[in-house]
C-alpha positions, 0 to 999 in steps of 0.5 A: 518625472524627476528633476534631472529627467526633465533636464535631458529632455530640454537639452535634446529639444535645444537646436544643435549647431551644424559643421560645415567641412571643407572640402581641401585642408591643408594642415598648419605643420606645412605652412614652414616648409612650403615658404622654404621652398618658395624662397629657396626656388626665389633664390635659385631663379636669382642665381640662374639670372647672374650666370653668365658664359662658361669659359675654359682656361689652360694653366701651366700650373695650377697650385691652389686653385680651388673648385668653387673658391679661388675667385676671377676677379677684374679691377679687384671685383669678384666677376666669376668663380672657378667650378672645376680643375682637372689635368687635360688628356696630355697632363701636359697642362692645367684645365681650370673651369670656370662661370661667369657673371652674366653682367661680365659676358663681355669679358670673354672676347679674343684677346682676353689675358688670365693670370694667376696672382700669388703672393709676391715678395721682393726688393721693391716690388711687393704683389698679392698679399690679400691672396696669402689668406684667400688663396690664389686668384685668377685676374683677367683683362678682357679681351676686344675682338670676337667671343670666345670660350677657351683661353690660354692662361699667364704663368704671370702678371702681363707688364705694364698690358695697358699702358701707353708708352715708347716701345722699344728693343734692346740688344744684348749677348747675354741677359744675366739676372734681367727679366719682365718687370726689371726698371728702368732708371734715367737719372736713376728715375724709373721711367720704364720697365722691361715687358720681355726677353727673349732670343732673337731669331737668330738666336745669336743675341737676346731681344729685351722688349722696353716699355718707356713710360708715355711722359718719359717718351721724348727723352729717348733720342736716335744717339741715346744710350742703354746700359745695365746697372744690375748688382754693384760695381765695385772698383778700388783705386790709389787716389780715390779708395773703394768706390760702390756704383748701384742704381738702387736696392731695386736692381740688385735683387731684379735688374735694371737698365739705365740710359742717357741722352746726349745734349745735342739738338741734332737727335731724333726722336724715336719710334716704336719698334726701334732698336739699341745696343745694351752695353755691361757698364756706362761710359765716363763720358755718358754719365756727364750728360745733362740734355735740357729736354721738356717732357711735353711737346712745345706748341708753338702758336701760328704766327697771324698775318698783321695787316698794316694799314696803309699810309696816310698821302702826305699834303705834297704827294697830294697835291702833286697828284692834284696839279696837272702836268703841262702840255707842249705847244707844237710850232 
């Protein structure tokens, strides 16, 4: 027996290790895809948790609105997204379908107002410049009524919808260049805006709804006079030469209204809905009115009744009260 054979026999006599095979095999190559599926499922669940109600908005024009790109915003914060843009069955309007976030579900109530914000540049008025790059967006003011899913959108932003103030109506034969958003001036200071312009019920005149800011509501009295300051008033006289009058650059482009109030203490304050005539130009005497009107109501402190102490009687009065009256002696 040689040496090599002895080594082989010794190797056969050594104990062999037992290998236990597991019943369930999971290749390492599937670990990464499995983790990806779990993460995707978690993100999808979180996305579904954020989804709120579906709403439908009808607009006359849907230019620039894109599916999955146009946001719905309230106070500058995105609360939803447009999911579809399509024509109405009668092809007279654009139907915009959107999905709100769950946290903004209370926005979709009766009375909510939707409108499309697009860039607008004018004299004294620049709005929506951030939409030049990102495209149009849909803004909303929440409603306060019952839950609702279908709405009719506005073509323009509502004017001072949330602002409190005095609402009056001006009557004029022709509208001219006045439009919603045009300013209202008092002594050159902007104190209000035009909210809406429409024909009167009999279509004989134009009714202009004006909102005077709450701070300046006391400036309007029953004898106030309103006139149109749109454009430029040019006059030529022999002694004064050429005179050019204009309220502001903004009133030239967007139109405007001014008013004056007489210095009459008997003039009453005005309530909402009162109407005034709108004149083409101001009378000379109106421009000279300069009443002293406090912007805030002066609170008069109630006069307290001062209880006066009774005067102390003098020594003579005390003496007469103590002295007995003389008695008559009858015969």
